[in-house]
Backbone of each chain as nested JSON, in Angstrom:
{
  "chains": [
    {"id": "A", "residues": [
      {"number": 1, "name": "MET", "atoms": {"N": [-55.89, -88.218, 81.391], "CA": [-54.686, -88.693, 80.727], "C": [-53.994, -87.515, 80.041]}},
      {"number": 2, "name": "ALA", "atoms": {"N": [-52.742, -87.372, 80.35], "CA": [-51.968, -86.253, 79.772], "C": [-51.633, -86.522, 78.31]}},
      {"number": 3, "name": "VAL", "atoms": {"N": [-51.72, -85.462, 77.51], "CA": [-51.388, -85.595, 76.082], "C": [-49.938, -85.148, 75.893]}},
      {"number": 4, "name": "THR", "atoms": {"N": [-49.167, -85.959, 75.202], "CA": [-47.808, -85.593, 74.845], "C": [-47.868, -84.959, 73.448]}},
      {"number": 5, "name": "TRP", "atoms": {"N": [-47.623, -83.646, 73.408], "CA": [-47.717, -82.926, 72.127], "C": [-46.369, -82.955, 71.395]}},
      {"number": 6, "name": "ASN", "atoms": {"N": [-46.409, -83.402, 70.165], "CA": [-45.215, -83.352, 69.313], "C": [-45.042, -81.929, 68.792]}},
      {"number": 7, "name": "LYS", "atoms": {"N": [-43.791, -81.431, 68.742], "CA": [-43.541, -80.13, 68.196], "C": [-42.889, -80.179, 66.839]}},
      {"number": 8, "name": "ASP", "atoms": {"N": [-42.337, -81.341, 66.508], "CA": [-41.718, -81.518, 65.199], "C": [-42.795, -82.035, 64.244]}},
      {"number": 9, "name": "ILE", "atoms": {"N": [-43.307, -81.116, 63.403], "CA": [-44.424, -81.488, 62.539], "C": [-44.076, -82.607, 61.575]}},
      {"number": 10, "name": "ASP", "atoms": {"N": [-42.942, -82.474, 60.923], "CA": [-42.565, -83.485, 59.91], "C": [-42.364, -84.867, 60.549]}},
      {"number": 11, "name": "ALA", "atoms": {"N": [-41.72, -84.913, 61.69], "CA": [-41.482, -86.181, 62.378], "C": [-42.809, -86.796, 62.781]}},
      {"number": 12, "name": "ALA", "atoms": {"N": [-43.721, -85.988, 63.303], "CA": [-45.023, -86.504, 63.71], "C": [-45.835, -87.009, 62.527]}},
      {"number": 13, "name": "LEU", "atoms": {"N": [-45.791, -86.289, 61.397], "CA": [-46.517, -86.689, 60.207], "C": [-45.947, -88.034, 59.706]}},
      {"number": 14, "name": "SER", "atoms": {"N": [-44.657, -88.125, 59.754], "CA": [-44.011, -89.349, 59.289], "C": [-44.414, -90.543, 60.181]}},
      {"number": 15, "name": "GLN", "atoms": {"N": [-44.436, -90.283, 61.461], "CA": [-44.827, -91.314, 62.425], "C": [-46.292, -91.728, 62.213]}},
      {"number": 16, "name": "ALA", "atoms": {"N": [-47.154, -90.733, 61.953], "CA": [-48.574, -91.021, 61.716], "C": [-48.741, -91.901, 60.488]}},
      {"number": 17, "name": "LYS", "atoms": {"N": [-47.974, -91.615, 59.471], "CA": [-48.047, -92.436, 58.223], "C": [-47.618, -93.878, 58.504]}},
      {"number": 18, "name": "THR", "atoms": {"N": [-46.53, -94.012, 59.208], "CA": [-46.008, -95.346, 59.526], "C": [-47.001, -96.143, 60.38]}},
      {"number": 19, "name": "GLN", "atoms": {"N": [-47.613, -95.445, 61.32], "CA": [-48.52, -96.133, 62.252], "C": [-49.98, -96.131, 61.789]}},
      {"number": 20, "name": "HIS", "atoms": {"N": [-50.228, -95.546, 60.626], "CA": [-51.602, -95.445, 60.079], "C": [-52.566, -94.815, 61.076]}},
      {"number": 21, "name": "LYS", "atoms": {"N": [-52.108, -93.701, 61.616], "CA": [-52.932, -92.985, 62.589], "C": [-53.281, -91.595, 62.091]}},
      {"number": 22, "name": "PRO", "atoms": {"N": [-54.47, -91.117, 62.452], "CA": [-54.802, -89.717, 62.119], "C": [-54.031, -88.757, 62.979]}},
      {"number": 23, "name": "VAL", "atoms": {"N": [-54.084, -87.48, 62.617], "CA": [-53.292, -86.461, 63.292], "C": [-54.17, -85.341, 63.757]}},
      {"number": 24, "name": "LEU", "atoms": {"N": [-53.9, -84.882, 64.958], "CA": [-54.532, -83.646, 65.443], "C": [-53.447, -82.554, 65.539]}},
      {"number": 25, "name": "VAL", "atoms": {"N": [-53.676, -81.456, 64.837], "CA": [-52.721, -80.322, 64.93], "C": [-53.428, -79.205, 65.651]}},
      {"number": 26, "name": "ASP", "atoms": {"N": [-52.828, -78.72, 66.747], "CA": [-53.393, -77.644, 67.54], "C": [-52.514, -76.409, 67.406]}},
      {"number": 27, "name": "PHE", "atoms": {"N": [-53.084, -75.351, 66.862], "CA": [-52.366, -74.086, 66.749], "C": [-52.818, -73.168, 67.875]}},
      {"number": 28, "name": "SER", "atoms": {"N": [-51.827, -72.663, 68.604], "CA": [-52.144, -71.83, 69.741], "C": [-51.25, -70.636, 69.825]}},
      {"number": 29, "name": "ALA", "atoms": {"N": [-51.77, -69.584, 70.389], "CA": [-50.973, -68.396, 70.669], "C": [-50.926, -68.123, 72.167]}},
      {"number": 30, "name": "ALA", "atoms": {"N": [-51.491, -69.071, 72.913], "CA": [-51.564, -68.891, 74.36], "C": [-50.188, -69.009, 75.006]}},
      {"number": 31, "name": "PRO", "atoms": {"N": [-49.91, -68.279, 76.066], "CA": [-48.619, -68.417, 76.773], "C": [-48.486, -69.82, 77.33]}},
      {"number": 32, "name": "ALA", "atoms": {"N": [-47.256, -70.34, 77.251], "CA": [-47.029, -71.701, 77.739], "C": [-47.175, -71.763, 79.241]}}
    ]},
    {"id": "B", "residues": [
      {"number": 1, "name": "MET", "atoms": {"N": [-52.22, -88.915, 66.812], "CA": [-50.905, -88.316, 66.837], "C": [-51.057, -86.81, 67.026]}},
      {"number": 2, "name": "PRO", "atoms": {"N": [-50.876, -86.316, 68.251], "CA": [-51.11, -84.876, 68.502], "C": [-49.874, -84.045, 68.213]}},
      {"number": 3, "name": "ILE", "atoms": {"N": [-50.096, -82.947, 67.528], "CA": [-49.011, -81.974, 67.226], "C": [-49.426, -80.634, 67.788]}},
      {"number": 4, "name": "GLY", "atoms": {"N": [-48.562, -80.016, 68.595], "CA": [-48.839, -78.714, 69.127], "C": [-47.932, -77.688, 68.447]}},
      {"number": 5, "name": "VAL", "atoms": {"N": [-48.535, -76.625, 67.93], "CA": [-47.775, -75.59, 67.238], "C": [-48.084, -74.239, 67.889]}},
      {"number": 6, "name": "HIS", "atoms": {"N": [-47.072, -73.634, 68.482], "CA": [-47.275, -72.258, 68.982], "C": [-46.847, -71.321, 67.87]}},
      {"number": 7, "name": "ILE", "atoms": {"N": [-47.732, -70.379, 67.561], "CA": [-47.502, -69.61, 66.326], "C": [-46.257, -68.681, 66.452]}},
      {"number": 8, "name": "LYS", "atoms": {"N": [-45.898, -68.338, 67.662], "CA": [-44.734, -67.476, 67.808], "C": [-43.428, -68.304, 67.771]}},
      {"number": 9, "name": "GLU", "atoms": {"N": [-43.523, -69.527, 68.239], "CA": [-42.346, -70.397, 68.239], "C": [-42.136, -71.021, 66.834]}},
      {"number": 10, "name": "ASN", "atoms": {"N": [-43.223, -71.215, 66.125], "CA": [-43.152, -71.92, 64.836], "C": [-44.12, -71.275, 63.835]}},
      {"number": 11, "name": "PRO", "atoms": {"N": [-43.826, -70.037, 63.398], "CA": [-44.761, -69.367, 62.457], "C": [-44.88, -70.059, 61.137]}},
      {"number": 12, "name": "SER", "atoms": {"N": [-43.815, -70.696, 60.685], "CA": [-43.883, -71.399, 59.389], "C": [-44.843, -72.595, 59.49]}},
      {"number": 13, "name": "GLY", "atoms": {"N": [-44.861, -73.245, 60.653], "CA": [-45.769, -74.369, 60.824], "C": [-47.18, -73.895, 60.826]}},
      {"number": 14, "name": "PHE", "atoms": {"N": [-47.404, -72.718, 61.338], "CA": [-48.746, -72.13, 61.377], "C": [-49.229, -71.859, 59.958]}},
      {"number": 15, "name": "HIS", "atoms": {"N": [-48.362, -71.23, 59.142], "CA": [-48.794, -70.851, 57.795], "C": [-48.778, -72.041, 56.827]}},
      {"number": 16, "name": "ARG", "atoms": {"N": [-48.039, -73.052, 57.176], "CA": [-47.961, -74.258, 56.322], "C": [-49.339, -74.864, 56.033]}},
      {"number": 17, "name": "PHE", "atoms": {"N": [-50.225, -74.728, 57.01], "CA": [-51.59, -75.309, 56.825], "C": [-52.62, -74.251, 56.565]}},
      {"number": 18, "name": "ASP", "atoms": {"N": [-52.159, -73.078, 56.083], "CA": [-53.095, -72.001, 55.764], "C": [-53.93, -71.574, 56.962]}},
      {"number": 19, "name": "SER", "atoms": {"N": [-53.361, -71.656, 58.127], "CA": [-54.069, -71.215, 59.315], "C": [-54.058, -69.681, 59.384]}},
      {"number": 20, "name": "VAL", "atoms": {"N": [-55.17, -69.145, 59.834], "CA": [-55.312, -67.688, 59.843], "C": [-55.702, -67.17, 61.23]}},
      {"number": 21, "name": "TRP", "atoms": {"N": [-55.925, -68.072, 62.161], "CA": [-56.461, -67.603, 63.432], "C": [-56.116, -68.629, 64.503]}},
      {"number": 22, "name": "THR", "atoms": {"N": [-56.092, -68.177, 65.757], "CA": [-55.968, -69.138, 66.858], "C": [-57.114, -68.935, 67.836]}},
      {"number": 23, "name": "PRO", "atoms": {"N": [-57.548, -69.986, 68.521], "CA": [-57.08, -71.348, 68.307], "C": [-57.642, -71.968, 67.017]}},
      {"number": 24, "name": "THR", "atoms": {"N": [-56.84, -72.807, 66.38], "CA": [-57.308, -73.599, 65.262], "C": [-56.824, -75.026, 65.503]}},
      {"number": 25, "name": "ALA", "atoms": {"N": [-57.671, -75.97, 65.209], "CA": [-57.307, -77.387, 65.317], "C": [-57.636, -78.055, 64.013]}},
      {"number": 26, "name": "LEU", "atoms": {"N": [-56.732, -78.901, 63.552], "CA": [-56.956, -79.637, 62.309], "C": [-56.916, -81.122, 62.585]}},
      {"number": 27, "name": "VAL", "atoms": {"N": [-57.787, -81.842, 61.899], "CA": [-57.709, -83.307, 61.913], "C": [-57.224, -83.707, 60.513]}},
      {"number": 28, "name": "LEU", "atoms": {"N": [-56.082, -84.402, 60.49], "CA": [-55.491, -84.851, 59.234], "C": [-55.575, -86.375, 59.185]}},
      {"number": 29, "name": "ASP", "atoms": {"N": [-55.6, -86.882, 57.935], "CA": [-55.515, -88.34, 57.832], "C": [-54.055, -88.781, 57.943]}},
      {"number": 30, "name": "GLU", "atoms": {"N": [-53.811, -90.054, 57.827], "CA": [-52.466, -90.582, 58.043], "C": [-51.46, -90.054, 57.003]}},
      {"number": 31, "name": "ASN", "atoms": {"N": [-51.991, -89.583, 55.896], "CA": [-51.103, -89.011, 54.83], "C": [-50.95, -87.511, 54.967]}},
      {"number": 32, "name": "GLY", "atoms": {"N": [-51.466, -86.948, 56.048], "CA": [-51.292, -85.525, 56.278], "C": [-52.314, -84.654, 55.565]}},
      {"number": 33, "name": "LYS", "atoms": {"N": [-53.322, -85.244, 54.978], "CA": [-54.355, -84.485, 54.282], "C": [-55.386, -83.975, 55.28]}},
      {"number": 34, "name": "GLU", "atoms": {"N": [-55.667, -82.707, 55.195], "CA": [-56.666, -82.115, 56.107], "C": [-58.028, -82.654, 55.82]}},
      {"number": 35, "name": "ARG", "atoms": {"N": [-58.736, -83.116, 56.915], "CA": [-60.094, -83.617, 56.746], "C": [-61.102, -82.844, 57.574]}},
      {"number": 36, "name": "HIS", "atoms": {"N": [-60.588, -82.047, 58.558], "CA": [-61.561, -81.276, 59.348], "C": [-60.791, -80.106, 60.003]}},
      {"number": 37, "name": "ARG", "atoms": {"N": [-61.456, -78.973, 60.096], "CA": [-60.833, -77.771, 60.662], "C": [-61.774, -77.16, 61.682]}},
      {"number": 38, "name": "ILE", "atoms": {"N": [-61.248, -76.863, 62.83], "CA": [-62.005, -76.204, 63.917], "C": [-61.333, -74.872, 64.192]}},
      {"number": 39, "name": "GLU", "atoms": {"N": [-62.028, -73.789, 63.933], "CA": [-61.465, -72.44, 64.149], "C": [-62.227, -71.775, 65.29]}},
      {"number": 40, "name": "GLY", "atoms": {"N": [-61.508, -71.252, 66.251], "CA": [-62.17, -70.578, 67.376], "C": [-62.341, -71.476, 68.551]}},
      {"number": 41, "name": "TYR", "atoms": {"N": [-62.546, -70.83, 69.678], "CA": [-62.754, -71.562, 70.955], "C": [-64.097, -72.313, 70.947]}},
      {"number": 42, "name": "LEU", "atoms": {"N": [-64.08, -73.495, 71.518], "CA": [-65.364, -74.23, 71.773], "C": [-65.346, -74.795, 73.179]}},
      {"number": 43, "name": "PRO", "atoms": {"N": [-66.522, -74.872, 73.813], "CA": [-66.596, -75.581, 75.092], "C": [-66.144, -77.037, 74.932]}},
      {"number": 44, "name": "LYS", "atoms": {"N": [-65.787, -77.643, 76.029], "CA": [-65.157, -78.97, 75.998], "C": [-65.956, -80.004, 75.201]}},
      {"number": 45, "name": "ASP", "atoms": {"N": [-67.261, -80.107, 75.502], "CA": [-68.083, -81.12, 74.815], "C": [-68.203, -80.824, 73.321]}},
      {"number": 46, "name": "GLU", "atoms": {"N": [-68.349, -79.537, 72.955], "CA": [-68.459, -79.195, 71.531], "C": [-67.139, -79.541, 70.844]}},
      {"number": 47, "name": "PHE", "atoms": {"N": [-66.027, -79.258, 71.513], "CA": [-64.726, -79.555, 70.883], "C": [-64.54, -81.072, 70.731]}},
      {"number": 48, "name": "ALA", "atoms": {"N": [-64.914, -81.813, 71.767], "CA": [-64.787, -83.291, 71.682], "C": [-65.647, -83.827, 70.522]}},
      {"number": 49, "name": "ALA", "atoms": {"N": [-66.837, -83.26, 70.395], "CA": [-67.725, -83.711, 69.301], "C": [-67.15, -83.369, 67.943]}},
      {"number": 50, "name": "GLN", "atoms": {"N": [-66.509, -82.195, 67.824], "CA": [-65.881, -81.811, 66.596], "C": [-64.675, -82.702, 66.246]}},
      {"number": 51, "name": "LEU", "atoms": {"N": [-63.94, -83.098, 67.291], "CA": [-62.807, -84.022, 67.027], "C": [-63.318, -85.369, 66.493]}},
      {"number": 52, "name": "LEU", "atoms": {"N": [-64.408, -85.844, 67.088], "CA": [-65.007, -87.097, 66.583], "C": [-65.514, -86.924, 65.146]}},
      {"number": 53, "name": "LEU", "atoms": {"N": [-66.066, -85.745, 64.897], "CA": [-66.51, -85.47, 63.516], "C": [-65.346, -85.564, 62.545]}},
      {"number": 54, "name": "GLY", "atoms": {"N": [-64.188, -85.062, 62.988], "CA": [-62.989, -85.155, 62.149], "C": [-62.549, -86.588, 61.945]}},
      {"number": 55, "name": "LEU", "atoms": {"N": [-62.549, -87.367, 62.998], "CA": [-62.168, -88.77, 62.855], "C": [-63.13, -89.553, 61.988]}},
      {"number": 56, "name": "ALA", "atoms": {"N": [-64.407, -89.205, 62.117], "CA": [-65.431, -89.844, 61.256], "C": [-65.2, -89.513, 59.804]}},
      {"number": 57, "name": "ARG", "atoms": {"N": [-64.792, -88.241, 59.584], "CA": [-64.549, -87.829, 58.178], "C": [-63.326, -88.553, 57.612]}},
      {"number": 58, "name": "VAL", "atoms": {"N": [-62.335, -88.735, 58.461], "CA": [-61.141, -89.479, 58.035], "C": [-61.556, -90.882, 57.589]}},
      {"number": 59, "name": "ALA", "atoms": {"N": [-62.365, -91.563, 58.42], "CA": [-62.824, -92.914, 58.094], "C": [-63.678, -92.904, 56.827]}},
      {"number": 60, "name": "PHE", "atoms": {"N": [-64.549, -91.908, 56.723], "CA": [-65.444, -91.812, 55.554], "C": [-64.634, -91.66, 54.263]}},
      {"number": 61, "name": "MET", "atoms": {"N": [-63.625, -90.787, 54.295], "CA": [-62.835, -90.537, 53.082], "C": [-61.971, -91.751, 52.75]}},
      {"number": 62, "name": "GLN", "atoms": {"N": [-61.734, -92.591, 53.716], "CA": [-60.99, -93.854, 53.45], "C": [-61.939, -94.968, 53.041]}},
      {"number": 63, "name": "LYS", "atoms": {"N": [-63.188, -94.616, 52.86], "CA": [-64.268, -95.593, 52.551], "C": [-64.406, -96.674, 53.591]}},
      {"number": 64, "name": "LYS", "atoms": {"N": [-64.059, -96.336, 54.802], "CA": [-64.314, -97.263, 55.926], "C": [-65.686, -96.934, 56.488]}},
      {"number": 65, "name": "TRP", "atoms": {"N": [-66.705, -97.367, 55.733], "CA": [-68.09, -96.924, 56.02], "C": [-68.553, -97.359, 57.421]}},
      {"number": 66, "name": "ALA", "atoms": {"N": [-68.236, -98.579, 57.803], "CA": [-68.712, -99.021, 59.12], "C": [-68.024, -98.235, 60.243]}},
      {"number": 67, "name": "ASP", "atoms": {"N": [-66.768, -97.939, 60.074], "CA": [-66.043, -97.121, 61.109], "C": [-66.641, -95.729, 61.161]}},
      {"number": 68, "name": "ALA", "atoms": {"N": [-66.878, -95.146, 59.995], "CA": [-67.466, -93.827, 59.949], "C": [-68.83, -93.782, 60.637]}},
      {"number": 69, "name": "GLU", "atoms": {"N": [-69.662, -94.77, 60.296], "CA": [-71.0, -94.824, 60.862], "C": [-70.946, -94.937, 62.399]}},
      {"number": 70, "name": "LYS", "atoms": {"N": [-70.011, -95.728, 62.85], "CA": [-69.838, -95.932, 64.318], "C": [-69.424, -94.63, 64.981]}},
      {"number": 71, "name": "LEU", "atoms": {"N": [-68.527, -93.904, 64.357], "CA": [-68.048, -92.632, 64.93], "C": [-69.158, -91.576, 64.946]}},
      {"number": 72, "name": "TYR", "atoms": {"N": [-69.926, -91.513, 63.848], "CA": [-71.062, -90.562, 63.824], "C": [-72.083, -90.937, 64.917]}},
      {"number": 73, "name": "ASP", "atoms": {"N": [-72.272, -92.233, 65.091], "CA": [-73.205, -92.669, 66.134], "C": [-72.674, -92.325, 67.526]}},
      {"number": 74, "name": "GLU", "atoms": {"N": [-71.37, -92.422, 67.681], "CA": [-70.747, -92.07, 68.979], "C": [-71.029, -90.604, 69.332]}},
      {"number": 75, "name": "ILE", "atoms": {"N": [-70.955, -89.771, 68.319], "CA": [-71.255, -88.336, 68.546], "C": [-72.725, -88.195, 69.023]}},
      {"number": 76, "name": "LEU", "atoms": {"N": [-73.612, -88.923, 68.371], "CA": [-75.031, -88.789, 68.71], "C": [-75.303, -89.338, 70.11]}},
      {"number": 77, "name": "GLN", "atoms": {"N": [-74.563, -90.383, 70.486], "CA": [-74.749, -90.97, 71.826], "C": [-74.18, -90.071, 72.927]}},
      {"number": 78, "name": "LYS", "atoms": {"N": [-72.978, -89.589, 72.686], "CA": [-72.27, -88.803, 73.714], "C": [-72.616, -87.323, 73.72]}},
      {"number": 79, "name": "TYR", "atoms": {"N": [-72.878, -86.763, 72.527], "CA": [-73.066, -85.318, 72.457], "C": [-74.296, -84.978, 71.606]}},
      {"number": 80, "name": "PRO", "atoms": {"N": [-75.463, -85.446, 72.031], "CA": [-76.677, -85.254, 71.216], "C": [-77.102, -83.811, 71.105]}},
      {"number": 81, "name": "ASN", "atoms": {"N": [-76.649, -82.972, 72.006], "CA": [-77.01, -81.572, 71.956], "C": [-75.952, -80.669, 71.324]}},
      {"number": 82, "name": "SER", "atoms": {"N": [-74.939, -81.276, 70.774], "CA": [-73.863, -80.487, 70.208], "C": [-74.195, -80.037, 68.785]}},
      {"number": 83, "name": "GLU", "atoms": {"N": [-73.422, -79.045, 68.297], "CA": [-73.604, -78.612, 66.926], "C": [-73.245, -79.689, 65.91]}},
      {"number": 84, "name": "ALA", "atoms": {"N": [-72.411, -80.624, 66.356], "CA": [-72.007, -81.706, 65.489], "C": [-73.08, -82.77, 65.297]}},
      {"number": 85, "name": "ALA", "atoms": {"N": [-74.073, -82.776, 66.176], "CA": [-75.07, -83.853, 66.163], "C": [-75.898, -83.891, 64.866]}},
      {"number": 86, "name": "PRO", "atoms": {"N": [-76.51, -82.809, 64.431], "CA": [-77.307, -82.912, 63.21], "C": [-76.483, -83.325, 61.98]}},
      {"number": 87, "name": "GLU", "atoms": {"N": [-75.249, -82.826, 61.913], "CA": [-74.36, -83.23, 60.825], "C": [-74.084, -84.744, 60.889]}},
      {"number": 88, "name": "SER", "atoms": {"N": [-73.987, -85.233, 62.093], "CA": [-73.749, -86.659, 62.3], "C": [-74.932, -87.519, 61.889]}},
      {"number": 89, "name": "VAL", "atoms": {"N": [-76.13, -87.021, 62.134], "CA": [-77.328, -87.726, 61.672], "C": [-77.24, -87.913, 60.146]}},
      {"number": 90, "name": "TYR", "atoms": {"N": [-76.902, -86.856, 59.493], "CA": [-76.831, -86.805, 58.014], "C": [-75.795, -87.809, 57.515]}},
      {"number": 91, "name": "TRP", "atoms": {"N": [-74.55, -87.643, 58.025], "CA": [-73.433, -88.431, 57.494], "C": [-73.463, -89.893, 57.975]}},
      {"number": 92, "name": "LYS", "atoms": {"N": [-74.056, -90.11, 59.107], "CA": [-74.25, -91.498, 59.561], "C": [-75.106, -92.255, 58.557]}},
      {"number": 93, "name": "ALA", "atoms": {"N": [-76.168, -91.616, 58.095], "CA": [-77.07, -92.229, 57.133], "C": [-76.329, -92.433, 55.797]}},
      {"number": 94, "name": "VAL", "atoms": {"N": [-75.54, -91.431, 55.399], "CA": [-74.801, -91.574, 54.133], "C": [-73.793, -92.71, 54.237]}},
      {"number": 95, "name": "SER", "atoms": {"N": [-73.141, -92.817, 55.368], "CA": [-72.184, -93.924, 55.593], "C": [-72.874, -95.278, 55.447]}},
      {"number": 96, "name": "HIS", "atoms": {"N": [-74.073, -95.366, 56.06], "CA": [-74.84, -96.611, 55.97], "C": [-75.229, -96.89, 54.533]}},
      {"number": 97, "name": "TYR", "atoms": {"N": [-75.684, -95.885, 53.846], "CA": [-76.076, -96.028, 52.434], "C": [-74.877, -96.495, 51.588]}},
      {"number": 98, "name": "LYS", "atoms": {"N": [-73.713, -95.873, 51.831], "CA": [-72.523, -96.227, 51.064], "C": [-72.186, -97.702, 51.29]}},
      {"number": 99, "name": "ALA", "atoms": {"N": [-72.382, -98.175, 52.522], "CA": [-72.004, -99.544, 52.86], "C": [-72.96, -100.55, 52.285]}},
      {"number": 100, "name": "THR", "atoms": {"N": [-74.262, -100.178, 52.184], "CA": [-75.291, -101.167, 51.873], "C": [-76.048, -100.927, 50.556]}},
      {"number": 101, "name": "ASN", "atoms": {"N": [-75.96, -99.673, 50.025], "CA": [-76.763, -99.257, 48.888], "C": [-78.258, -99.26, 49.174]}},
      {"number": 102, "name": "ASP", "atoms": {"N": [-78.555, -99.284, 50.469], "CA": [-79.969, -99.268, 50.886], "C": [-80.388, -97.817, 51.073]}},
      {"number": 103, "name": "HIS", "atoms": {"N": [-81.116, -97.285, 50.09], "CA": [-81.43, -95.852, 50.086], "C": [-82.543, -95.557, 51.081]}},
      {"number": 104, "name": "THR", "atoms": {"N": [-83.232, -96.572, 51.598], "CA": [-84.339, -96.28, 52.52], "C": [-83.847, -95.582, 53.803]}},
      {"number": 105, "name": "VAL", "atoms": {"N": [-82.577, -95.831, 54.143], "CA": [-82.012, -95.198, 55.344], "C": [-82.001, -93.648, 55.178]}},
      {"number": 106, "name": "LEU", "atoms": {"N": [-81.831, -93.193, 53.956], "CA": [-81.816, -91.733, 53.715], "C": [-83.186, -91.128, 53.939]}},
      {"number": 107, "name": "GLY", "atoms": {"N": [-84.215, -91.897, 53.589], "CA": [-85.579, -91.39, 53.697], "C": [-86.014, -91.07, 55.132]}},
      {"number": 108, "name": "GLU", "atoms": {"N": [-85.362, -91.701, 56.074], "CA": [-85.692, -91.422, 57.494], "C": [-85.065, -90.153, 58.017]}},
      {"number": 109, "name": "VAL", "atoms": {"N": [-84.001, -89.717, 57.324], "CA": [-83.165, -88.617, 57.847], "C": [-83.943, -87.285, 57.968]}},
      {"number": 110, "name": "PRO", "atoms": {"N": [-84.692, -86.881, 56.925], "CA": [-85.399, -85.608, 57.054], "C": [-86.338, -85.54, 58.268]}},
      {"number": 111, "name": "LYS", "atoms": {"N": [-87.022, -86.635, 58.534], "CA": [-87.935, -86.671, 59.672], "C": [-87.182, -86.551, 60.992]}},
      {"number": 112, "name": "THR", "atoms": {"N": [-86.104, -87.3, 61.078], "CA": [-85.277, -87.266, 62.289], "C": [-84.742, -85.836, 62.55]}},
      {"number": 113, "name": "LEU", "atoms": {"N": [-84.228, -85.259, 61.49], "CA": [-83.635, -83.9, 61.646], "C": [-84.72, -82.848, 61.947]}},
      {"number": 114, "name": "GLN", "atoms": {"N": [-85.864, -82.992, 61.303], "CA": [-86.945, -82.057, 61.574], "C": [-87.42, -82.162, 63.022]}},
      {"number": 115, "name": "GLN", "atoms": {"N": [-87.447, -83.396, 63.524], "CA": [-87.908, -83.597, 64.909], "C": [-86.887, -83.113, 65.942]}},
      {"number": 116, "name": "LYS", "atoms": {"N": [-85.611, -83.475, 65.733], "CA": [-84.583, -83.214, 66.753], "C": [-83.819, -81.93, 66.528]}},
      {"number": 117, "name": "TYR", "atoms": {"N": [-83.565, -81.572, 65.279], "CA": [-82.714, -80.43, 64.988], "C": [-83.343, -79.559, 63.876]}},
      {"number": 118, "name": "PRO", "atoms": {"N": [-84.552, -79.074, 64.107], "CA": [-85.283, -78.422, 63.0], "C": [-84.617, -77.125, 62.495]}},
      {"number": 119, "name": "ASP", "atoms": {"N": [-83.786, -76.488, 63.342], "CA": [-83.174, -75.235, 62.913], "C": [-81.786, -75.439, 62.295]}},
      {"number": 120, "name": "SER", "atoms": {"N": [-81.364, -76.668, 62.186], "CA": [-80.02, -76.904, 61.654], "C": [-80.05, -76.852, 60.111]}},
      {"number": 121, "name": "VAL", "atoms": {"N": [-78.919, -76.47, 59.543], "CA": [-78.809, -76.441, 58.098], "C": [-78.907, -77.864, 57.538]}},
      {"number": 122, "name": "TRP", "atoms": {"N": [-78.583, -78.864, 58.348], "CA": [-78.617, -80.24, 57.9], "C": [-80.056, -80.709, 57.709]}},
      {"number": 123, "name": "ALA", "atoms": {"N": [-80.987, -80.139, 58.428], "CA": [-82.381, -80.458, 58.222], "C": [-82.813, -79.981, 56.817]}},
      {"number": 124, "name": "LYS", "atoms": {"N": [-82.259, -78.834, 56.397], "CA": [-82.576, -78.324, 55.054], "C": [-81.893, -79.19, 53.987]}},
      {"number": 125, "name": "LYS", "atoms": {"N": [-80.658, -79.594, 54.245], "CA": [-79.921, -80.379, 53.266], "C": [-80.595, -81.739, 53.012]}},
      {"number": 126, "name": "ALA", "atoms": {"N": [-81.29, -82.255, 54.026], "CA": [-81.895, -83.586, 53.894], "C": [-83.296, -83.512, 53.243]}},
      {"number": 127, "name": "ILE", "atoms": {"N": [-83.814, -82.346, 53.016], "CA": [-85.18, -82.211, 52.506], "C": [-85.393, -83.019, 51.191]}},
      {"number": 128, "name": "PRO", "atoms": {"N": [-84.426, -83.026, 50.261], "CA": [-84.667, -83.819, 49.033], "C": [-84.82, -85.3, 49.246]}},
      {"number": 129, "name": "TRP", "atoms": {"N": [-84.403, -85.781, 50.433], "CA": [-84.487, -87.224, 50.703], "C": [-85.896, -87.602, 51.228]}},
      {"number": 130, "name": "ALA", "atoms": {"N": [-86.716, -86.616, 51.512], "CA": [-88.019, -86.932, 52.084], "C": [-88.837, -87.726, 51.094]}},
      {"number": 131, "name": "ALA", "atoms": {"N": [-89.443, -88.792, 51.572], "CA": [-90.176, -89.691, 50.678], "C": [-91.408, -88.98, 50.172]}}
    ]}
  ]
}
């Protein structure tokens, strides 16, 4: 299953709060 | 809710969470509070076990003891040889104790850890619980 990664941190945090869901933040320096 | 941050595209996002190295993964609760941090590369199973450890911690900190216990048990069932396993033995028992006030569950932990994970720091941490 493909993961859709959010790039807007604030929007994703707001969505997580609304949906009562935990958040995974992945920091990478790897080339896209 | 997965968030991907490339440090060159979004350096402020990287520093916002006091990140100092890549790869780094954080598990946050629904209020954005950090509950678990994974720094450095891990093989797939170890990483999956660490993610579950993070979710278990989220549940634990929300005092959802049954959910936490279930997640720690999931780690033990799926990834018994992972680095997260001995920690899961420890916190699974604590979750059960928190839910029931039955301290006898803690007394079993030192024996389990000594048998299965004798070199882990969690085996040392559980020593005071030995009957």
